C-alpha positions, 0 to 999 in steps of 0.5 A: 500500500505504501508503494501505491502513490509511486505506482499511480505516479508511474501510470500518470507519467506513462500516459502523459509524460512517457519520454520523461519516464523512459529517461528516468528508467535510464537513470535508475538502470545502473542502480536497479536491483535484481530480485531473482526469486519472486514468491509464488511465481515459479515453475519447477526449477525455474523462478521468475526474477525481475530488476526493480524498478526498471523492468516493470516500467519497461514492460508497461511501456511495451504494453502502451506501445502495443496499444498504440499500434492497435489504435493508430499504428506507427510511422512506416518509415521507422519500421522500414529502416534496415536496422528495424527490419533486422531486429523485427526478423530476429524477434520473429524467429525467437517467437517461432523457436519458443513453440519448439523450445524444450522449456516453453515457459522459460523461452516465452519469459525470455522473449518478453524480457527481450521485447520490452528492452527493444520496444522501450529503448529502440522503437519508442527510442526512435521517437525519443531521440528525434529530439537530439538533446534527449541523446545527450540527456540519456548519456548524462543520466546513465553516466551520473548514475554509473558514476555513483556505482563506480564510487561505491565499488572503489570504496568497497574495493579499497577495503580489500586493498584493491586486490584481484579477488575482491574486485569480483563483487565490488559492484555488488548488488548493482552488478552481479559480477565484475565482467558485467560491470566492466562491460558497461564501463567499456561501453560508456568510455567512448561516450564520456570521451565524446562529451569532452569534444561536444560544444555545450552551454553546460559549463559544469558538464564540460568541466567534469567530462575529462575527470569522468574519463579518468575515473572510468578508465581507473574503474575499468582497470580496477574491475579486472575485467579482461574482456572489457580491456580487450573490447576497448583495444578493439574499439581503439582499432575501429576508431583508427580505421574510421579516422583513416576513412578505410572503406568497409569493403577493404575491412571485410577483405582484411577480416576474411584474410585474418580468419583464413590465416587463423583457420589454417594455423589453428593448431599452432595457435592453440598449441601456443596458447596452451603453453601460456600459464599466466594466472590472473593477478594484481600485476597488470602485465601478468593480468594482460598475459593471462587473457590468452591462458587456456591451460590453467586459467579457470575462467578462460577454460570455463568459457571454452567449456561453455562454448564447446557445449553450445556447439555440441547443442547446435549440432543436435538441434541445428535449425531451431535450437533448444529454445530461447533462454534455455541454455543454462538449463540444458548444457550440463549433459554436453560437458565433457570431462576434460573440459570441466573446471573447478567452477563447472556446474550441473545445476543451471545456476552458473550463467549462460553460454558466455557469448552473444553469438554462440548462445543464440546458436544453441538456443535458436539454431543457425538463424538465431546466431545470424540474427545477432550478426545481422544487427552487428553488420547493419549497425556497422554499415549505418555507422560508417555511412553516417560518419563519412556522410554527415558534415556537421562535426557535432553529429559525427562525434555523436555517431562515432561515440555511440558506435565505438560504445557498441563496438566494445559490446560487440567484441565483449559479446564474444566472451560474455552475454548480458543482453538479458539484463537491463544493465546492458539492454537499456544502453544497447537498444538505446544506442541503436535507436539513437543511430537510426533516429539520426539517420532518419532525421539527418542522414539523407540531407545536410542539416545543421545541428539544432541549438537544443542539441547543445543544451 
């Protein structure tokens, strides 16, 4: 009953000030708490969890969007954009595989969770980000909230003398482990750097942006998230490529050659990696070297175990997979004894496939993996085209910052998967919505940035 006034306020905002409500969700996302088990809502071994206060609001926004579609429809140009088509095709295939799932309850729950993120911050985001000042507002709201989490994590970490082990749960309960925390830090480092170069009337924001860059870099260093570090190096490489204006065709050829060389010399590469026995530690050079340790590092070996299981599951069900969201409950029998590690489990409580690419492959078959790859390709083509075509420097900085943030997640997605959480879903789908909104508003014409963008 005490929460009733807040619930009524949220309903009012959803009906009359939906843009403000969505931006409020952005602010609360880094601070949201995941309630993993709601009494009375469970089915066998599968409990129903929810991130509060964000996910119920996104679910409500999705319902409003559906009612809007039923009543008056939506601007067709939003649905006809190539990125929208790719996203809708992926959701459609996910819906189909829910019916063939080995655990339909889990799969439909997973579909609903994915849908409210897509609807709230991609489709509704296309309207929200039509006002360009909302892009900057989105950035600042998430950054301010995440900065609070950073300070909290550093203070907790200090009690453990900034050692490697205490870093794993320094951001708890806001982030369940250091890898998710590191992924979002990496995703927003290009954003805080971009804020340093945008013209703005907000002198305080302009002044603190460089300090935020330093704070975020320190935070990701202290997170001991090696995947986060790798993703930032990859984003730096993409930044250099874009500044040199290398054509996408050339990049594709280079990528194919690199993959071909890796395939030809895979035995030698694996042999070399197996001789690396560097373990994670507080020494930064040893920590970096441990990234490629697949001989004794439990974290790396467990990733290989999960990836191997995903491939074996795919071979059993190559076309429709085991069902969205079912990997963690189905992979245990596919573990081989020589792949198991000290952190392996059969209980379905050890997380997912550790890959945004192999997870869908096991759960939704080959089309599941291709649907995520299609998003990567579509948004890459769009970002390169926008960056090379737009003449306004402000918009180019915004596009570059957003895309590099997404690049960190695309790379990180090869080693972890967090899109089933609000922490990653809100900025991921939001960033996609920002790029498409910029394309729809400015991509086809030469337009100066409105004054509201700098506010």
